[in-house]
C-alpha positions as CSV (number, residue, x, y, z in Angstrom):
1,X,-14.5,43.5,28.8
2,X,-17.1,43.8,31.6
3,X,-15.3,43.6,35.0
4,X,-12.2,42.4,33.3
5,X,-8.7,43.7,33.0
6,X,-7.4,44.1,29.4
7,X,-4.0,43.3,28.1
8,X,-1.9,46.1,29.8
9,X,-2.8,44.9,33.3
10,X,-1.8,41.4,32.4
11,X,1.7,42.4,31.1
12,X,1.2,42.6,27.5
13,X,3.1,45.2,25.1
14,X,3.5,48.6,26.7
15,X,4.5,47.2,30.0
16,X,3.2,49.2,33.0
17,X,5.6,51.7,34.7
18,X,6.6,51.1,38.4
19,X,3.8,53.5,39.5
20,X,1.1,51.1,38.3
21,X,2.6,48.1,39.7
22,X,2.4,49.4,43.3
23,X,0.4,46.9,45.4
24,X,-3.1,47.9,46.4
25,X,-2.3,46.8,50.1
26,X,-0.1,49.7,50.4
27,X,-3.1,52.2,49.8
28,X,-6.2,50.1,50.9
29,X,-5.0,47.7,53.6
30,X,-8.4,46.9,55.0
31,X,-9.8,46.1,51.6
32,X,-6.8,44.5,50.0
33,X,-7.9,40.8,50.7
34,X,-11.4,41.4,49.3
35,X,-10.0,43.1,46.2
36,X,-7.6,40.2,45.8
37,X,-10.7,37.8,45.5
38,X,-11.5,39.8,42.3
39,X,-8.0,39.4,40.9
40,X,-7.0,43.0,41.8
41,X,-3.7,43.2,43.3
42,X,-1.9,46.4,41.8
43,X,-2.8,49.9,40.6
44,X,-2.9,48.7,37.0
45,X,-5.3,46.0,37.9
46,X,-7.8,48.4,39.5
47,X,-7.5,51.0,36.6
48,X,-8.4,48.1,34.2
49,X,-11.2,46.7,36.1
50,X,-14.0,48.2,34.1
51,X,-17.7,48.6,35.0
52,X,-19.9,45.8,33.8
53,X,-22.6,48.4,33.1
54,X,-23.8,52.1,33.9
55,X,-26.8,53.5,35.5
56,X,-28.0,56.7,34.3
57,X,-28.6,58.7,37.4
58,X,-27.8,62.1,35.9
59,X,-31.4,63.3,35.8
60,X,-31.9,63.5,39.5
61,X,-35.5,64.8,40.5
62,X,-37.2,66.1,43.7
63,X,-40.4,64.5,44.5
64,X,-42.6,67.3,43.5
65,X,-40.9,67.2,40.1
66,X,-42.0,63.6,39.4
67,X,-44.4,62.9,36.5
68,X,-46.6,60.0,35.8
69,X,-44.9,57.3,33.6
70,X,-41.8,59.6,33.0
71,X,-38.6,57.9,33.8
72,X,-36.9,59.8,36.9
73,X,-34.2,59.4,39.6
74,X,-34.7,60.0,43.3
75,X,-32.2,59.7,46.0
76,X,-32.7,59.2,49.7
77,X,-32.8,57.1,52.9
78,X,-35.0,54.1,53.5
79,X,-37.2,54.9,56.4
80,X,-39.5,51.8,56.4
81,X,-38.7,48.4,55.0
82,X,-41.3,45.4,54.9
83,X,-40.5,42.0,53.5
84,X,-43.1,39.3,53.6
85,X,-44.6,36.4,51.8
86,X,-48.3,36.4,50.6
87,X,-50.6,33.2,51.3
88,X,-49.5,31.9,48.0
89,X,-45.9,32.0,48.9
90,X,-45.0,35.1,46.7
91,X,-42.3,37.4,48.1
92,X,-43.0,41.1,48.2
93,X,-40.6,43.7,49.3
94,X,-41.9,47.3,50.1
95,X,-39.8,50.2,51.3
96,X,-40.4,53.9,51.9
97,X,-37.6,56.3,50.9
98,X,-37.4,59.6,52.3
99,X,-36.1,61.6,49.1
100,X,-35.6,65.3,48.4
101,X,-39.2,66.9,48.7
102,X,-41.0,64.0,50.3
103,X,-41.7,60.2,50.6
104,X,-41.9,57.6,47.7
105,X,-42.8,54.0,47.9
106,X,-41.0,51.2,46.0
107,X,-42.3,47.8,45.6
108,X,-40.4,44.5,44.3
109,X,-42.1,41.0,43.7
110,X,-40.3,37.6,43.8
111,X,-36.9,39.1,44.8
112,X,-36.3,37.7,48.3
113,X,-32.7,38.9,48.2
114,X,-33.9,42.2,48.8
115,X,-34.6,41.4,52.5
116,X,-30.8,41.8,53.3
117,X,-30.1,44.5,50.9
118,X,-33.0,47.0,51.6
119,X,-32.8,47.8,55.2
120,X,-33.8,50.8,57.2
121,X,-31.2,53.7,57.2
122,X,-29.7,52.6,53.9
123,X,-29.0,55.4,51.4
124,X,-30.2,54.4,48.0
125,X,-30.7,55.9,44.5
126,X,-33.9,54.8,42.8
127,X,-34.5,54.7,39.0
128,X,-37.9,53.8,37.2
129,X,-41.3,55.3,36.1
130,X,-43.3,56.6,39.0
131,X,-47.1,56.2,39.3
132,X,-49.6,57.8,41.6
133,X,-50.9,55.5,44.3
134,X,-53.3,57.7,46.3
135,X,-51.3,60.6,47.7
136,X,-47.9,58.9,47.2
137,X,-45.7,58.2,44.3
138,X,-44.8,54.5,43.8
139,X,-42.1,52.8,41.9
140,X,-42.7,49.1,41.0
141,X,-39.5,47.2,40.2
142,X,-37.3,50.3,40.0
143,X,-33.6,50.0,39.6
144,X,-31.8,50.6,42.8
145,X,-28.1,51.4,43.7
146,X,-26.8,51.4,47.2
147,X,-25.0,54.6,48.2
148,X,-22.8,55.6,51.2
149,X,-22.3,59.2,52.5
150,X,-19.6,60.1,50.0
151,X,-21.5,58.8,46.9
152,X,-24.4,60.5,45.3
153,X,-25.9,60.7,41.8
154,X,-24.9,63.9,40.2
155,X,-25.5,65.5,36.8
156,X,-21.6,65.0,35.9
157,X,-21.3,61.2,35.5
158,X,-23.1,58.0,34.8
159,X,-22.8,55.8,37.8
160,X,-20.4,52.7,37.1
161,X,-21.6,49.3,38.4
162,X,-18.8,46.8,39.0
163,X,-18.6,43.1,39.6
164,X,-18.4,42.5,43.3
165,X,-17.5,39.8,45.8
166,X,-19.0,38.9,49.2
167,X,-18.0,41.6,51.9
168,X,-17.1,44.3,49.4
169,X,-19.7,47.2,49.1
170,X,-20.2,48.7,45.8
171,X,-19.7,52.2,47.1
172,X,-16.4,51.2,48.5
173,X,-15.1,49.6,45.3
174,X,-16.2,52.7,43.4
175,X,-14.4,55.1,45.8
176,X,-11.4,53.0,45.5
177,X,-11.3,52.9,41.8
178,X,-12.2,56.7,41.5
179,X,-9.1,57.4,43.8
180,X,-6.8,55.4,41.6
181,X,-8.2,56.9,38.3
182,X,-7.8,60.5,39.5
183,X,-4.0,59.9,40.5
184,X,-2.7,57.2,38.2
185,X,-4.7,57.3,34.9
186,X,-2.2,59.7,33.5
187,X,0.7,57.1,34.1
188,X,-0.9,54.5,31.6
189,X,1.5,54.2,28.7
190,X,0.1,54.5,25.2
191,X,0.6,51.4,23.0
192,X,-1.0,52.7,19.7
193,X,0.8,55.2,17.7
194,X,-0.9,58.7,17.4
195,X,-1.1,58.4,13.6
196,X,-3.0,55.0,14.0
197,X,-5.3,56.3,16.5
198,X,-6.2,59.4,14.4
199,X,-6.8,57.2,11.3
200,X,-9.2,54.8,13.4
201,X,-10.6,57.7,15.4
202,X,-9.6,56.1,18.7
203,X,-9.2,57.9,22.1
204,X,-5.8,58.0,23.8
205,X,-5.5,55.4,26.4
206,X,-5.3,57.9,29.4
207,X,-8.5,59.6,28.5
208,X,-10.3,56.3,27.7
209,X,-9.4,54.9,31.1
210,X,-10.9,58.0,32.7
211,X,-14.0,57.9,30.5
212,X,-14.5,54.3,31.2
213,X,-14.9,54.8,34.9
214,X,-16.3,58.4,35.0
215,X,-18.1,59.0,31.8
216,X,-20.2,62.2,31.5
217,X,-22.4,60.8,29.0
218,X,-23.3,57.6,27.1
219,X,-21.3,58.8,24.1
220,X,-18.2,59.1,26.3
221,X,-18.7,55.7,27.7
222,X,-19.2,54.3,24.1
223,X,-16.0,56.0,22.8
224,X,-14.0,54.6,25.7
225,X,-15.3,51.1,25.2
226,X,-14.7,51.2,21.5
227,X,-11.1,52.2,22.2
228,X,-10.3,49.1,24.4
229,X,-12.6,46.8,22.3
230,X,-10.4,47.8,19.3
231,X,-7.2,47.3,21.1
232,X,-8.1,43.9,22.5
233,X,-9.2,42.7,19.2
234,X,-6.0,44.1,17.4
235,X,-3.9,42.5,20.0
236,X,-5.5,39.1,19.7
237,X,-5.4,39.3,15.9
238,X,-1.7,40.1,16.2
239,X,-1.1,37.2,18.6
240,X,-3.2,34.9,16.2
241,X,-1.1,35.9,13.3
242,X,2.1,35.3,15.0
243,X,0.8,31.8,16.3
244,X,0.0,30.9,12.8
245,X,3.3,32.1,11.4
246,X,5.0,29.9,14.0
247,X,2.9,27.0,13.3
248,X,3.6,27.2,9.6
249,X,7.4,27.3,10.2
250,X,7.5,24.4,12.8
251,X,4.5,22.1,12.0
252,X,4.8,19.6,9.2
253,X,1.9,17.7,7.3
254,X,2.0,15.3,4.4
255,X,2.1,16.8,1.0
256,X,-0.8,15.6,-0.7
257,X,-1.1,17.1,-4.4
258,X,-3.9,16.4,-6.8
259,X,-3.3,15.6,-10.4
260,X,-5.6,14.9,-13.3
261,X,-5.6,11.1,-12.7
262,X,-6.5,11.5,-9.0
263,X,-9.1,14.2,-9.6
264,X,-10.8,11.9,-12.5
265,X,-10.8,9.0,-10.1
266,X,-12.4,10.9,-7.3
267,X,-14.9,12.6,-9.4
268,X,-16.3,9.3,-10.8
269,X,-17.5,8.6,-7.4
270,X,-20.1,11.5,-7.8
271,X,-23.1,10.8,-9.7
272,X,-23.6,14.6,-10.4
273,X,-21.8,17.9,-11.4
274,X,-20.3,20.0,-8.5
275,X,-21.7,23.5,-8.1
276,X,-19.4,26.4,-8.7
277,X,-19.0,26.9,-5.0
278,X,-18.1,23.2,-4.4
279,X,-15.5,23.4,-7.2
280,X,-13.9,26.5,-5.7
281,X,-13.8,24.9,-2.2
282,X,-12.3,21.9,-3.6
283,X,-9.6,23.8,-5.4
284,X,-8.9,25.7,-2.1
285,X,-8.7,22.6,-0.1
286,X,-6.5,20.8,-2.6
287,X,-4.0,23.8,-2.7
288,X,-3.8,23.4,1.1
289,X,-3.3,19.8,1.1
290,X,-0.4,20.2,-1.3
291,X,1.7,22.3,1.0
292,X,3.9,20.8,3.7
293,X,2.0,22.7,6.5
294,X,-1.3,21.6,8.2
295,X,-4.3,22.9,6.5
296,X,-6.7,24.5,8.9
297,X,-9.8,25.5,6.9
298,X,-13.5,26.1,7.8
299,X,-16.2,24.9,5.2
300,X,-19.3,26.7,5.9
301,X,-22.7,26.2,4.3
302,X,-26.4,25.7,5.0
303,X,-27.9,22.3,5.4
304,X,-28.1,20.7,1.9
305,X,-25.4,22.9,0.5
306,X,-23.3,19.9,-0.2
307,X,-20.5,20.2,2.5
308,X,-20.1,16.3,2.8
309,X,-19.3,15.9,-1.0
310,X,-16.5,18.4,-0.7
311,X,-15.2,16.8,2.5
312,X,-15.5,13.3,0.7
313,X,-13.2,14.7,-2.1
314,X,-10.6,15.7,0.4
315,X,-10.7,12.4,2.3
316,X,-10.3,10.5,-1.0
317,X,-7.4,12.8,-2.0
318,X,-5.5,11.7,1.3
319,X,-6.4,8.0,0.7
320,X,-5.2,8.3,-3.0
321,X,-1.8,9.1,-1.6
322,X,-1.7,6.1,0.7
323,X,-2.7,8.1,3.9
324,X,-5.6,7.6,6.2
325,X,-8.6,10.0,6.7
326,X,-10.9,10.4,9.7
327,X,-14.3,12.1,9.9
328,X,-15.4,13.0,13.4
329,X,-19.1,14.0,14.1
330,X,-20.4,15.4,17.5
331,X,-23.0,12.7,18.0
332,X,-23.2,8.9,17.3
333,X,-26.6,9.6,15.3
334,X,-24.7,11.9,12.9
335,X,-21.7,9.7,12.7
336,X,-23.8,6.7,11.7
337,X,-25.6,9.0,9.2
338,X,-22.2,10.1,7.7
339,X,-21.2,6.4,7.7
340,X,-24.3,5.2,5.7
341,X,-23.8,8.1,3.0
342,X,-20.0,7.5,2.6
343,X,-20.4,3.5,2.5
344,X,-23.0,3.8,-0.1
345,X,-20.9,6.3,-2.2
346,X,-17.8,4.2,-1.9
347,X,-19.4,0.9,-2.7
348,X,-17.4,-1.0,-5.2
349,X,-14.4,1.0,-4.6
350,X,-11.0,-0.1,-3.0
351,X,-11.4,2.4,-0.2
352,X,-11.8,0.5,3.1
353,X,-14.1,2.0,5.5
354,X,-14.8,1.8,9.3
355,X,-17.0,3.1,12.0
356,X,-16.0,3.7,15.6
357,X,-18.7,5.0,18.1
358,X,-19.3,4.8,21.7
359,X,-22.4,2.1,21.4
360,X,-20.0,-0.5,20.0
361,X,-19.1,-3.4,22.4
362,X,-15.6,-3.4,23.7
363,X,-14.8,-6.4,21.4
364,X,-16.3,-4.5,18.3
365,X,-14.2,-1.4,19.2
366,X,-11.0,-3.5,19.7
367,X,-11.6,-5.2,16.3
368,X,-11.8,-1.7,14.6
369,X,-8.6,-0.5,16.3
370,X,-6.9,-3.7,15.2
371,X,-8.0,-3.2,11.6
372,X,-6.7,0.4,11.7
373,X,-3.4,-0.8,13.1
374,X,-2.9,-3.4,10.5
375,X,-3.6,-0.8,7.8
376,X,-6.9,-2.3,6.7
377,X,-9.0,0.9,7.2
378,X,-8.5,3.9,4.9
379,X,-11.4,6.0,6.1
380,X,-12.6,5.8,9.7
381,X,-15.8,7.7,10.8
382,X,-16.7,8.2,14.4
383,X,-17.4,10.5,17.3
384,X,-15.0,11.8,20.2
385,X,-14.0,8.1,20.3
386,X,-11.6,8.9,17.5
387,X,-9.4,10.9,20.1
388,X,-10.3,9.3,23.4
389,X,-9.9,5.6,22.4
390,X,-6.3,4.1,22.3
391,X,-5.8,4.4,18.6
392,X,-2.3,4.1,17.1
393,X,-2.7,6.4,14.0
394,X,-0.3,5.8,11.3
395,X,0.0,7.9,8.3
396,X,-3.1,10.0,9.1
397,X,-3.4,12.6,6.4
398,X,-6.7,14.4,7.1
399,X,-9.2,14.9,9.9
400,X,-12.7,16.2,9.0
401,X,-14.5,17.6,12.0
402,X,-18.4,18.0,11.3
403,X,-20.0,20.6,13.4
404,X,-17.0,21.8,15.4
405,X,-17.1,20.8,19.2
406,X,-14.3,20.5,21.6
407,X,-11.3,20.0,19.5
408,X,-8.1,21.8,20.5
409,X,-4.5,21.2,21.5
410,X,-5.0,18.0,23.3
411,X,-7.1,16.5,20.7
412,X,-4.5,17.3,18.0
413,X,-1.9,15.7,20.1
414,X,-3.8,12.4,20.0
415,X,-3.9,12.6,16.2
416,X,-0.2,13.5,15.7
417,X,2.2,10.9,14.7
418,X,5.9,11.7,15.3
419,X,6.7,15.3,14.0
420,X,3.8,15.2,11.5
421,X,0.3,16.6,11.9
422,X,-2.6,15.8,9.6
423,X,-4.5,18.3,7.6
424,X,-7.7,19.7,9.3
425,X,-11.1,20.5,7.7
426,X,-13.9,21.8,9.9
427,X,-17.5,21.8,8.6
428,X,-20.4,23.7,9.9
429,X,-23.8,24.9,9.0
430,X,-24.1,27.3,12.1
431,X,-20.6,28.6,13.0
432,X,-20.4,28.7,16.9
433,X,-18.8,31.9,18.4
434,X,-15.4,30.2,19.0
435,X,-15.5,29.0,15.2
436,X,-16.4,32.4,14.0
437,X,-13.6,33.9,16.1
438,X,-10.9,31.4,14.8
439,X,-11.9,32.4,11.3
440,X,-12.0,36.0,11.8
441,X,-8.6,36.2,13.7
442,X,-6.7,34.1,11.2
443,X,-6.5,30.6,12.7
444,X,-8.8,29.3,10.0
445,X,-9.1,29.9,6.3
446,X,-12.8,29.9,5.2
447,X,-14.6,28.3,2.2
448,X,-18.3,29.2,1.9
449,X,-21.0,27.2,0.0
450,X,-23.6,29.7,-0.9
451,X,-25.0,27.9,-4.0
452,X,-27.4,25.1,-3.5
453,X,-27.1,21.9,-5.8
454,X,-29.4,21.6,-8.7
455,X,-32.9,20.1,-7.7
456,X,-32.7,21.3,-4.1
457,X,-36.0,23.2,-3.3
458,X,-35.4,26.6,-1.6
459,X,-36.0,26.6,2.2
460,X,-38.6,29.1,3.5
461,X,-38.4,30.4,6.9
462,X,-41.1,32.0,8.6
463,X,-41.3,33.7,12.2
464,X,-44.7,33.0,13.9
465,X,-46.4,35.0,16.5
466,X,-48.0,33.2,19.4
467,X,-51.4,34.1,18.2
468,X,-50.6,32.4,14.9
469,X,-49.4,29.1,16.2
470,X,-53.0,27.3,15.8
471,X,-52.9,28.2,12.1
472,X,-49.4,26.7,11.5
473,X,-50.1,23.6,13.5
474,X,-53.2,23.1,11.4
475,X,-50.9,23.4,8.3
476,X,-48.6,20.7,9.8
477,X,-51.5,18.3,10.6
478,X,-52.7,18.9,6.8
479,X,-49.3,18.0,5.4
480,X,-49.2,14.8,7.7
481,X,-52.5,13.6,6.4
482,X,-51.1,14.0,2.9
483,X,-48.3,11.5,3.8
484,X,-45.6,14.0,4.5
485,X,-43.3,14.2,7.6
486,X,-42.4,16.8,10.0
487,X,-39.7,17.6,12.3
488,X,-40.0,19.6,15.5
489,X,-36.6,20.9,17.1
490,X,-36.5,21.5,20.9
491,X,-33.6,23.7,22.0
492,X,-32.6,21.5,25.0
493,X,-32.7,17.9,25.9
494,X,-33.9,18.8,29.5
495,X,-36.2,21.7,30.2
496,X,-35.5,24.7,32.1
497,X,-38.5,25.7,34.4
498,X,-37.1,28.9,35.4
499,X,-36.8,30.0,31.6
500,X,-40.0,28.4,30.8
501,X,-38.1,26.3,28.2
502,X,-39.5,22.7,27.3
503,X,-37.1,19.8,26.9
504,X,-37.4,17.4,24.0
505,X,-39.0,14.6,26.1
506,X,-41.7,17.0,27.8
507,X,-42.4,18.5,24.4
508,X,-42.9,15.3,22.6
509,X,-45.4,14.3,25.4
510,X,-47.2,17.6,25.1
511,X,-47.6,17.5,21.3
512,X,-48.7,13.8,21.4
513,X,-51.5,14.7,23.8
514,X,-52.4,17.9,22.0
515,X,-52.0,19.3,18.6
516,X,-50.4,16.1,17.2
517,X,-52.9,13.6,18.8
518,X,-53.3,10.4,16.6
519,X,-50.0,10.8,14.7
520,X,-46.9,8.6,15.2
521,X,-44.2,10.5,17.1
522,X,-40.6,9.6,17.3
523,X,-37.9,11.1,19.4
524,X,-34.2,11.6,18.8
525,X,-31.6,13.4,20.8
526,X,-27.8,13.0,21.5
527,X,-28.3,11.1,24.9
528,X,-30.3,8.2,23.3
């Protein structure tokens, strides 16, 4: 919600009255163009342009009241400003502020943007922990807020900090918003019934708007934010529910019921008993696929919990009814891994399989497309090529998406045939935020595999402090000497020097020259 306008300002339920639809140009003609760059055109827009954070300048101090190491706020005018580079190229900004009761010095390192921000004559509020430097109090890397003659930290409110655009001063935007809040916050219509608000202990919308912009305390800011966070989540959940109901009324999918004969044929492909969680997930998926509306289910479980087996059951259920199934992985490496597993499991069966990935030659890809068009492939495994290639999907009954990536309306359109959609099953070991949101808000049903298959050893996870790294690398080397293998995971393919994050190639070189010297190292990532 930081710096954004929630639903009311965008014309959602509880439409704004005429007073809130007045153009800002009528009140602030000089600033209207700059405000428009932030998407602020009406009074309602400005009311719902919430702060991205607050600065606590309520504890204003005179210079003689400062204490070593104790957080404090001083307000004053910059009398001296020095911005320079050291011989080693480091940027240092030093300013002297004339505050109530005396002078204080402030220092910032490695922040060249301060050169245009901190100039002589500028009024500022400084917050930080002062220290004695000779006879002067000094703040190192304090927080700083630019003030104008009409804005000053007080003991009444936290200071709101808003998102800006070039040419628009923070103090100007604060003044404009405060003017609008004081005159028009009382006009904002309430969309939540009073009984509902009392049950959920939510502020009324008018009071919440005022507290968002002018909170007297952190508690007031939290209560106001809670009101609008709840409102946004409630409206989003309502919209998702309506969308789901509409989809169930309009979308059609093949009806693929399971019976004892089909169930027995599928289970014969497994050389083991399913866990209780796997059996429950299979039952939920089978029930979904027996309905004439597209299944949209998330199958979540840790690595090794048996998600692929459950997905295989669903795919074979589609094939048993004469429909095709597709399994889409985010990378070619994972797609080929799935292919090896499924090809081995289905060896000797009548299920015809295929693989379509980006590294195939044009002739090989065309051969797969031709086989699919002739009905010679029942189960196709691949990457995004499954939706980007010109494939004529006929009788596609199920799409399994491993580790959900970019898969939305456009991708579904590629897989739709006529008026009929396939069923969708999404697998993941680590739900990404979008996946979690879809599940929580009702667009995906959820099946969870918590139980591990028999014989799987428990996974132990340790958090290692920097001073313990040597001991753990010694442990890894000892296991490697015993003939075991190890995997080191880098968070990025390419490094990020600013964040001091090593990429996979850099990490491999560093380990090969350092703690893993003498061992054979391999490297694998999605760009290979």
